[in-house]
N, C-alpha and C positions, 0 to 999 in steps of 0.2 A: 704490431709496432706503431707506435703513436704517427698520426699524420700531422704535420705541421704546417699552418697556413699563415704566411705573413702577408699583412695587409697594411701597406701604407696609405694613409688618408690624408688627404687635401680638404681640410677645413674650409668651410665658407668663410667670407669674411665678414665680421659682424662688427657693429658700432660699438661704442663705450657702452659698460653695463656690467653686470655680475656674470662671472663666469664660471659655470658648474658643469663638471664633467659628464659628458653624455647628453648635455642639454640641447645642443642644435645640430640640425642635419649635417652630413658630411659625403663627398663624393668618393668614391674608392678609384684611386689611380692603379696603372699597370704593375703588377706584382713583380718584384725582382727576379733577377736570374736564380733559379732554385739551387745553383751553385754556390751562391753568395752568401754571407753568414751577417747577421746583425752585429753593430759594433758592440763593444762590451756593456756600455752604460744602456743601450737599448735592449739587450738581451737581458740584463736584470730587471729593467723596469716592465718588461713584458712576461714576468714570470708571476704566478698568483700568490698571494699571500698565503703562508703556512696555515693549515687547519691542525688544532692541537686538541688532544684529549686530556684534560688534568684530573687526577684522581687521587686518592691516597697511595695507590700504587706507582704514581711518578706520570710523567708526560709521555704521552703516545702519539706520534707524529702519524697521520691520516695516509693512507695509501691513495695517490692522487688518482681523480678521474678525468674527465673532459674539463676544458677550462676556455674561456677567451677573456684576453686582457688587451687594454688599450690605454694609451696616455698621450697627451698633447704637449709636444716641445714649446715651453713658453718663448723662447728666442724666435723660432722659424714660423710658428703656428700650424707646424705639420703634425698630423696625428699617425702614430704607428699601432697596429694590432698583431697579436699572435693568438692564433687559435689551436688547440691540441685535442685532437679526438682520440680517447682511448676506449678501450674495451672496459666495460663494467668493473670497477675495482673491488677486491676482494681483501679484507683485513688479513696484514701479515702477523699481528699480535693482538693477544686478549689482555686487557687490563682486568685483575681480579679487584672486584668491588663486593662490598657488604650490601644486602638489601636495606634500604634507606638511606645509604651514603649518598652525600652530594657530590655530583661530578660537574666539571665546567667544560663546554665545549666553545674553543676560542678561535676565531679568524684573526689572525695577529694585526692589530694597527688599522683595522677597516670597520666602516659600519656596514651592516650587511641586512639583506631581506632573505629569507629562506626558512628550510626545515631541515630537521634530522628524524629520520624514520628508523625505527628499531625493529627487527625481525629476528625470529630464531635463526642459528646458524643454518645455511643451507635452504631455507624456507623462503618462500615469496611473499606470503602474509604480513602484513606488519602489526605489530602488537601494540605500538607506542609509535605517536607523531608529535615531536616537540618544534613550536615555533622558534625561530632564531631571529634575533636583531630586537631593536635596530641598532645596538651597540656591537661591541667586538666579541663580547663574552654571555653566555647563557648557561645558567645554573640549573641544574636538574637533581631532584631526589630520586634514586633508583628505585622504581616499583615494578619490579621483575621477578617471576618465579627463579630459582636456582637454574643455572645452566648457562650454554653459551649463546652468544647473541653478535648480530651484526649491527652496527650503527652507520647508516648511510647518510651522508650531509649534501644537501643540495643548496646551493646559494643562488639565487635568481639574478641577485645584483650586489654588488659591493663597491664602496668606495673606500680606497685608501688614503691614509693622511698623506702619502707622498705624490697623490695625484692619479695612481691607476684606477681602474674602474673595470667590471665586467663580470663573468660569473664564473663558477667553479663548483667542482664535487670533489668528494672523498669518501674514504671507508676506515672505520675503526672496528677492533673486536672488544666484547665484554665476557667475561666471566663472572657470573653471579654466584657466590658462594660464602657461607657463613663462617667457615674455619680456614680455607686455603690461605696459604700467605700472601699478603698484599704485595704484588709483583706483576710485571709484565711476563707472559708467557707466550711461545710461538702458538698460531693458530693451527688449528688441526689440518693435515694434508693427506690425504685428500678431505674435503668437508664432508662430514657426516650427513646421511641420509635425513630429511625433514622427517620429525616424527607426525604421523597421520597421512604420510605420503605426498605432501605438498612441496617437492622439492623444486629448485629452480629449474 
């Protein structure tokens, strides 16, 4: 089960000048009653932006991992943060792609700093690492042997257009095949053993 940590922040008073999300120190105030819930607008603003894989097979939404998101209310100057601690995500779907096909990893409406790490399904050892950012979309040509892969996204910092910022992670699946229909297919359950015995 995810562990949700709601952290209201009281931002230090600053003089006139440029305002950049995450740019100044903040002190943490007492956490609210665990039984309380965030107002609707705050709950929406503390959700991480979607992570999307675009390919000829269509759009695949990432299975979310852990994230921390915060924003500052312009009227009150108060900051609110929400951290969600999840187990390591596993892809729910595989996007069928061709060798050499261009795919896009998109963190919607946000500038990012991070990377995507690709490994064989069920394996720990990465076979490709792709830098992400500074824009919201990163294109990459598939340079993989045929087979199933997991694509893990790790964003150490994002700055969304609506003022949210923080970090996030997620997972996609890829099926590299020269002839299979270009579509999204369910990820295998259970995950197959890693070739060569380097299983997770």
